[in-house]
N, C-alpha and C positions, 0 to 999 in steps of 0.2 A: 928069019927075017920077018917074015909077015907079021907073025906074033908081037914084034916088039913093035912094028908101027900102027898097030890097030889101037892099043890103047893112048898114045900117044896123038889119033885122032879125035876118039873121043875127049879124050882130056881138052883139049883145044875146044873143043863143041860146047862140050860143060861150062870154061871156063866163059866162051860169049853168051849163053843161057844165064850164067851167074851174072854179068857184066849188067846185062839188058833186064835183070828181074832187080838188081840194085839200082839201076836205072830207072823205070818202071815206080819203082818203092819211091824214091827223091820227087820224080813227078809227081805221082798219086800224093804223095805229102804236101808238096809244094800248093798242090790243086785243093787239097782241104781245106786247108789253113786259109789262102783265098780265097773261097768260098766261104768258112766261116768271118772273115774277117769283112767280108760283103755283108753278109749276112747281119751282122752285128752290128755296120753301120745303116741300113734299111731298117732293123728295129729300131735305134735310136735314132733316125730322121721321121720315121712313122709316129714313135713319142710325139716328135717338136710337131709334128705337122697335126696331131691329134690336140693337141694341147690350141697348138692357132685357132685349127677350128673349132674346140670349145669355147674359146675365147670368143672370135667371133659370131659364136653363135648367140652366148650372152652378151654381146653390143647389138645385135640385129633383133635378138627381142625386148634390149630394152627401145631401141628407138621406135621399133613395132608397137610396145605400150604409152608409148609420149607419143606417138602416133594416135592413136585412140583416143588419148585424154584430150592431146588438141580438136581434133573432132566430134569430141561427145558435147552434143546437143546445151550439156548442164554447162559445160564451160565457160567460161569469160576468159576474153585477150581485154587487158588496163596497157595502155599506151601508157608506157613512163617516158616524158619529155625532160631533159634538162634545165635545172633554175640557172638563176642568176649568177650563180656562182660558177657552175657549169654548164653552159649550154649547150654543148657538142655531145656531153652521155645520153645516155638513150637505153632505154630495155622493153623487154615488154612481159607481163606477169601473165601466165594463164590457172585460172585460179577457179573449182570445183567446189561450190559453198557446199555441194548432197555429200560430197566426199572429204572435203575442206582440204583438198590436195591441193598444194603450189607449185610450180613449176615458172625457173626464171631464164628468159632468153635474154643472155644482153649480146648488144646489138655495138655500142660504142661507148667503154669505159677503161681507160686510160691505166696502164700499171701505176702502182702505187709504190713508194718504199715497204721494206721488209716487217717494220714497225707498226704499219694498217691496214686494214684491209676494210672492203665497203661492208655494210651493215643494210640489212632487206626491213623494212618495218612495214606492218601494217597496221593503217590508223581506223581505233574501233570506238566510235561515240567521242572523239576528239583526244584518245588516248593513244599511245603508239603503244602496240605490242610486237616483238622481238621473231623475226622468221628465220634467219640464221646471218651468219658471216661468209661471205665468201672473196676470194681473189677472181681477178679477171686482169686479161690484154688483149687489147683491143688491136695487135696489130697484122696485116696481113690477110682480114677477111676472114679474120676468126672470129667462130658464134661460139659460144658460152652456152649450153643446156644445163640447169642445175638445177635439184630437187632441192626446194628449201623446206621448212617447218610447215606445218598445216595451220589453216584457221579457219572457223566458224564464219565469219563473221568480218567484214572491213567494205571501211566509204572510201578508201586511196591506201596506197600504197607509196612509198618513199623508201630510196636510196640513201646513204650517210657514208662520211666516210670516221672510219672509228680506229681507236688505238689495236693491235691485233689482238684478235679471240674477242672482241666485239665491247657493248657498252650496254648497261641496263638501261639506260633512255638517251634517247638521239641526239646528236649536237646537231642543232639546226642551223647554223651557221655555215655547215661543211655537206647542206643537202644537198647529191648529183642530180636525182630526179623525181620527177613527183610523179604521178598518175593516179586521176579518181575517177570510182564507178559513175559509170552514167546508168542514172537512177530512172527506170522505166518506171513511167505511169500509165 
């Protein structure tokens, strides 16, 4: 009788160990799956954050370069004021005749219909030179800083409204802003 009861006790113990092993295997598999999922989520988050950091770094570098340009003693600031057609329009041109770089800071230019754009001109010996087209919306304290085409010379700068894509010559009836170079003597 003792021999008959003994295998039954060991078989109960084996069942308990087997059940515990299966339960442990299920818990380990769940933990591994959860860890892998969290790891993949962290890798994806890290990739997104790295992309955002790179983008922010590029923007910061652009701001540093523009600030350096604006503070450069060779840079001339031309204050552009509104004309009779658009008395509230205003902008500033930052121009370095040595490097020929031109930046435009739009202060107050209303949004245009989609078929029109603003166009910046440099006036050189009485002749206009195209420095590029741009869109602007002066709502809610927006400030637009734009890199325009370079120019070696200029006596004045003007902004006109032209058809989208620009025009080979300015439409003087639609001149919005004008700024003349201050001649140092």
